[in-house]
C-alpha positions in Angstrom: 166.8 -74.8 111.5 166.0 -77.1 114.5 165.7 -80.2 112.4 163.2 -78.6 109.9 165.2 -79.7 106.9 165.1 -83.3 107.9 161.4 -83.3 108.6 160.4 -81.5 105.4 162.3 -84.1 103.3 160.5 -87.0 105.0 157.1 -87.2 106.6 154.4 -84.6 106.2 155.1 -81.5 108.4 153.0 -81.3 111.5 151.1 -78.0 112.1 152.9 -77.3 115.4 156.3 -77.7 113.7 155.4 -75.3 110.9 154.1 -72.7 113.3 157.2 -73.0 115.4 159.4 -72.4 112.4 157.2 -69.4 111.4 157.8 -67.9 114.8 161.5 -68.5 114.7 161.7 -66.9 111.2 159.8 -63.9 112.3 162.0 -63.4 115.4 165.1 -63.6 113.1 163.9 -60.6 111.2 164.1 -58.6 114.4 167.8 -59.3 114.5 168.2 -57.7 111.0 166.0 -54.7 111.9 165.2 -54.0 115.6 161.5 -53.3 115.9 160.4 -55.6 113.1 158.8 -57.7 115.8 156.2 -55.3 117.2 155.1 -57.7 119.9 156.0 -61.3 120.9 154.1 -63.0 123.7 155.0 -66.6 122.9 157.5 -69.1 124.3 160.5 -67.1 125.5 162.8 -69.9 124.7 162.2 -69.3 121.0 163.5 -65.7 121.4 166.5 -67.0 123.4 167.3 -69.6 120.8 167.3 -66.9 118.0 169.4 -64.6 120.1 172.0 -67.3 120.4 172.2 -67.9 116.7 174.8 -66.3 114.4 173.5 -63.1 112.8 171.0 -64.1 110.1 171.7 -63.6 106.4 168.7 -62.1 104.6 169.1 -64.4 101.6 169.0 -67.4 103.9 165.7 -66.0 105.5 164.3 -65.8 102.0 165.1 -69.5 101.4 163.6 -70.4 104.8 160.4 -68.6 104.0 160.1 -70.3 100.6 160.6 -73.7 102.1 157.8 -73.0 104.5 155.5 -71.7 101.8 156.2 -74.8 99.7 155.5 -77.1 102.6 152.3 -75.4 103.7 149.8 -77.2 101.2 150.9 -80.6 102.6 150.6 -79.7 106.3 147.8 -82.0 107.6 144.6 -80.2 108.4 144.2 -81.5 111.9 144.6 -80.5 115.5 142.8 -77.2 114.8 144.9 -76.3 111.8 142.4 -75.6 109.1 142.4 -73.8 105.7 141.8 -70.4 107.4 144.9 -70.7 109.5 146.9 -72.0 106.6 145.9 -69.0 104.5 146.8 -66.7 107.4 150.3 -68.2 107.8 150.8 -68.4 104.1 150.1 -64.7 103.6 152.5 -63.8 106.4 155.3 -66.0 105.0 154.9 -64.3 101.6 155.3 -60.9 103.4 158.5 -62.2 105.1 159.8 -63.6 101.9 159.5 -60.1 100.3 161.0 -58.4 103.3 164.0 -60.8 103.1 164.5 -60.0 99.4 164.5 -56.3 100.1 166.9 -56.7 103.0 169.1 -58.7 100.7 169.3 -55.7 98.3 166.7 -56.7 95.7 164.8 -53.8 94.1 161.0 -54.4 94.5 158.5 -52.1 92.9 156.3 -50.2 95.3 153.0 -51.7 94.2 154.4 -55.2 94.3 156.0 -54.5 97.7 152.6 -53.3 99.2 150.9 -56.4 97.7 153.4 -58.8 99.1 153.4 -57.2 102.5 149.8 -56.4 103.0 147.8 -58.7 100.6 146.2 -55.8 98.7 146.7 -54.1 95.3 146.9 -50.4 95.3 146.4 -47.7 92.7 146.7 -44.0 92.5 143.7 -41.8 93.7 141.8 -39.2 91.9 142.6 -35.5 92.3 138.9 -34.7 91.7 138.1 -36.6 94.9 140.5 -34.4 96.8 139.0 -31.3 95.2 135.6 -32.3 96.4 137.0 -32.9 99.9 138.4 -29.3 99.9 134.9 -28.0 98.9 133.4 -29.8 101.9 136.1 -28.6 104.2 135.5 -25.1 103.0 131.8 -25.4 104.0 132.6 -27.1 107.3 135.1 -24.5 108.4 133.2 -21.4 107.2 134.8 -18.0 107.1 136.9 -16.6 104.3 140.5 -16.5 103.2 142.8 -19.3 102.0 141.6 -22.8 103.0 145.0 -23.8 104.3 145.1 -20.8 106.6 141.6 -21.5 108.0 142.5 -25.1 108.5 145.6 -24.1 110.4 143.6 -21.7 112.6 141.1 -24.5 113.3 143.9 -26.9 114.4 145.4 -24.2 116.6 142.0 -23.6 118.3 141.7 -27.3 119.0 145.1 -27.8 120.7 144.8 -29.4 124.1 146.9 -27.6 126.8 149.9 -29.9 127.6 149.1 -29.8 131.3 145.6 -31.1 130.6 146.5 -33.9 128.2 146.9 -36.7 130.8 143.5 -36.1 132.4 141.8 -35.9 129.0 143.4 -39.2 128.0 142.2 -40.9 131.1 138.7 -39.5 130.8 138.3 -40.9 127.3 140.0 -44.2 128.1 137.6 -44.7 131.0 134.5 -43.8 129.0 135.5 -46.0 126.1 136.6 -48.9 128.3 133.2 -49.1 130.1 131.4 -49.1 126.8 133.7 -51.5 125.0 133.8 -54.1 127.8 130.0 -54.2 127.7 130.1 -55.2 124.0 133.3 -57.2 123.9 134.1 -58.8 127.3 137.7 -58.6 128.4 139.6 -60.3 131.2 139.2 -58.6 134.6 143.0 -58.2 134.7 143.4 -56.2 131.5 145.0 -52.9 131.9 146.3 -50.0 129.8 149.0 -47.7 131.2 149.3 -44.3 129.5 152.6 -42.4 129.2 153.0 -38.9 127.8 156.3 -38.9 126.0 158.3 -36.6 123.7 160.8 -36.8 120.9 158.9 -39.5 118.9 157.9 -39.5 115.2 154.4 -40.8 115.9 151.3 -39.4 117.7 150.6 -42.5 119.7 151.9 -46.1 120.0 150.6 -49.2 121.7 153.2 -51.6 123.2 151.4 -54.8 123.9 153.1 -56.7 126.8 151.1 -59.8 126.9 148.8 -61.1 129.7 146.2 -58.5 128.7 148.5 -55.5 129.5 149.4 -52.6 127.2 151.5 -49.4 127.6 150.2 -46.6 125.3 152.6 -43.7 124.7 151.1 -40.4 123.6 153.5 -37.9 122.1 153.2 -34.4 123.6 155.6 -32.9 121.0 152.8 -33.3 118.4 150.1 -30.9 119.4 147.2 -33.2 120.4 143.8 -31.8 119.2 140.5 -32.1 120.9 139.0 -33.7 117.8 141.8 -36.3 117.4 142.3 -37.4 121.0 139.1 -39.6 121.2 140.1 -41.3 118.0 143.7 -41.8 119.3 142.5 -43.4 122.5 140.0 -45.6 120.7 142.7 -46.5 118.1 145.4 -47.5 120.6 143.2 -49.0 123.4 139.4 -49.4 123.3 138.3 -51.1 121.0 141.5 -50.8 119.0 144.9 -52.4 119.3 144.8 -53.2 123.0 141.3 -54.8 122.7 142.3 -56.8 119.6 145.4 -58.1 121.3 143.5 -59.1 124.4 140.6 -60.8 122.5 143.0 -62.8 120.3 145.1 -63.8 123.3 142.0 -65.1 125.1 140.3 -66.7 122.2 142.9 -67.8 119.6 146.0 -68.3 121.7 144.8 -69.5 125.0 141.5 -70.9 123.7 142.5 -72.6 120.5 146.3 -72.8 120.6 146.9 -70.5 117.6 150.5 -69.8 118.5 151.0 -67.8 115.3 149.0 -65.1 117.0 151.7 -64.6 119.6 153.9 -62.6 117.2 153.0 -59.3 115.6 155.3 -58.4 112.7 155.5 -55.1 110.8 155.0 -55.1 107.1 152.6 -58.1 107.2 148.9 -58.5 106.5 148.0 -58.4 110.2 149.2 -54.8 110.3 146.8 -53.7 107.5 143.8 -55.2 109.3 145.0 -54.0 112.7 145.4 -50.4 111.6 142.1 -50.5 109.6 140.4 -51.9 112.6 141.9 -49.3 114.9 141.1 -46.4 112.6 137.5 -47.6 112.7 137.5 -48.1 116.5 135.7 -44.9 117.4 133.1 -45.4 114.7 132.4 -49.0 115.9 132.3 -48.0 119.6 130.4 -44.7 119.4 129.0 -44.3 115.9 128.9 -41.4 113.4 127.8 -38.9 116.1 130.9 -39.2 118.1 131.4 -35.5 118.3 128.4 -34.9 120.6 129.6 -37.7 122.8 133.1 -36.3 123.0 131.7 -32.8 123.7 130.0 -34.0 126.9 133.2 -35.5 128.2 135.2 -32.4 127.5 132.5 -30.3 129.1 132.9 -32.4 132.3 136.6 -31.4 132.2 135.8 -27.7 131.7 137.0 -27.7 128.1 135.1 -26.4 125.1 134.6 -28.6 122.0 132.4 -28.1 119.0 131.4 -31.7 118.3 129.2 -31.0 115.3 131.9 -29.1 113.5 134.5 -31.7 114.4 132.3 -34.4 112.8 131.9 -32.4 109.6 135.6 -31.6 109.3 136.5 -35.2 110.0 134.1 -36.6 107.4 135.4 -34.2 104.8 139.0 -34.9 105.6 138.5 -38.7 105.4 138.4 -38.4 101.6 142.0 -37.1 101.7 143.3 -40.3 103.2 144.8 -41.5 99.9 147.0 -38.4 99.5 149.9 -39.9 101.4 149.7 -43.2 99.5 149.6 -41.2 96.2 152.7 -39.4 97.4 154.5 -42.7 98.0 153.6 -43.8 94.5 154.9 -40.6 93.1 158.1 -40.9 95.0 158.9 -44.6 94.4 157.2 -45.7 91.2 157.1 -42.4 89.3 160.4 -41.2 90.7 159.1 -37.6 91.1 161.3 -35.0 92.7 161.1 -34.8 96.5 160.1 -31.1 96.3 157.3 -31.9 94.0 156.0 -34.6 96.3 156.3 -32.3 99.3 154.3 -29.7 97.5 151.6 -32.3 96.6 151.3 -33.2 100.3 151.3 -29.6 101.4 148.6 -28.7 98.9 146.1 -31.5 99.4 146.6 -32.1 103.1 146.6 -28.4 104.0 149.7 -28.7 106.1 152.8 -26.4 106.3 156.2 -27.2 104.8 157.6 -28.6 108.0 154.8 -31.2 108.4 154.9 -32.1 104.7 158.7 -32.8 105.0 158.1 -34.9 108.1 155.6 -37.1 106.1 158.1 -37.3 103.2 160.8 -38.6 105.6 158.5 -41.4 106.7 157.6 -42.2 103.1 161.3 -42.3 102.2 162.3 -44.8 104.9 163.3 -48.2 103.3 161.6 -50.0 106.2 158.5 -47.9 106.7 157.8 -46.5 103.2 155.0 -49.0 102.5 153.3 -48.7 106.0 151.2 -45.8 105.1 149.1 -48.2 103.0 148.0 -50.0 106.1 146.0 -46.9 107.2 144.7 -46.0 103.7 143.8 -49.4 102.4 143.0 -50.9 105.9 140.4 -48.2 106.6 139.0 -48.3 103.0 138.7 -52.1 103.0 137.2 -52.5 106.5 134.8 -49.6 106.3 133.3 -51.0 103.2 133.1 -54.5 104.8 131.4 -53.1 107.9 128.9 -51.0 106.0 128.2 -53.8 103.5 127.3 -56.2 106.3 124.4 -58.7 105.9 120.9 -57.6 106.9 120.3 -58.2 110.6 124.1 -58.0 111.5 125.1 -55.1 113.6 128.3 -53.0 113.4 129.2 -54.4 116.8 128.9 -58.0 115.7 130.7 -57.4 112.4 133.5 -55.5 114.2 133.8 -58.3 116.7 134.9 -60.7 113.9 137.9 -58.4 113.3 138.8 -58.6 117.0 138.4 -62.3 117.2 139.2 -64.1 113.9 142.5 -64.7 112.1 141.4 -62.8 108.9 143.6 -61.6 106.1 142.8 -58.8 103.6 142.1 -61.1 100.6 139.5 -63.0 102.7 137.7 -59.7 103.4 137.9 -58.7 99.8 136.5 -62.0 98.5 133.5 -61.5 101.0 
């Protein structure tokens, strides 16, 4: 462990030494599960050092995480290492400690797993909330017949022709980039390259490459809808994931030497805030009347889009966000039958059996089963925090703190 054991047993641990060991620990998890490190833009010699090590033992990674957690209170608060940074690193070490226990074969309850990973406590939602959402969807969609059939017809009508997808992406990216850069300055060299891909389990994905560059992949196999595309571009790029990465690289890494921000690990508190931030990106950039704004852009492309209806459907559907988390609780804590959980998803989310089973596969994954909570709880927590802002503080200013500061969920909750 690069002399870590000797140092921890003698003098107080210096902040730089602890951060270095945190980065090495995170990189070791990527050797257990490829993709556990979503992005690493730090010192390449650290990755090289981990690659040269013997294959890590999960139980040993648990011990390493615990030693770092135990050492953290005694790390001197100097050289820019303050309590906020200590809280950030501590929350992420606890997430890695839990992940190591799970990789070592320990059974961890779903609620405790989500808490240790994401720094939030979850509970099951209320079916009455979902019933009211269906009533609002019924009003927004109009017409007659089963609600699921009308929702399916609405989605089909919103499908973007595959040969028009790339130009639609570029149009929204350009419009959002101009607006976002006026509010949240970015380096002149920042760029996003879009790729239309197939055979992926997700709708869109941001690969942050460092130096203010991202590749955003959009899955053409999943029918992209006119109402969803503006949110997807905002989520992945402006002012979502790409913008957050750039702002933190400029301000925290290069400006303040917060090297812990050079690694982005799945199943950690930073994921919950990042996904909540990204899901609120269109709201922060455009506001609640985003449908009218999007309709103008589609009109310039010669495509029809009912922005007002899209806003109404989106607002009603937002109350169904907790359904997937409830399904995970049913599956893992209540040990319900898979067919029952599939039916629950199909009924409340108004999707067909194929789509419901796709969701179930994601919720059943040992690695990804908890990740749904980042969207559900991240949006819920940050939307409340944005809307409950102090008098005289704008949404732009409040959202900017999410882009720039090393926050964790419990800090947001205590505020």
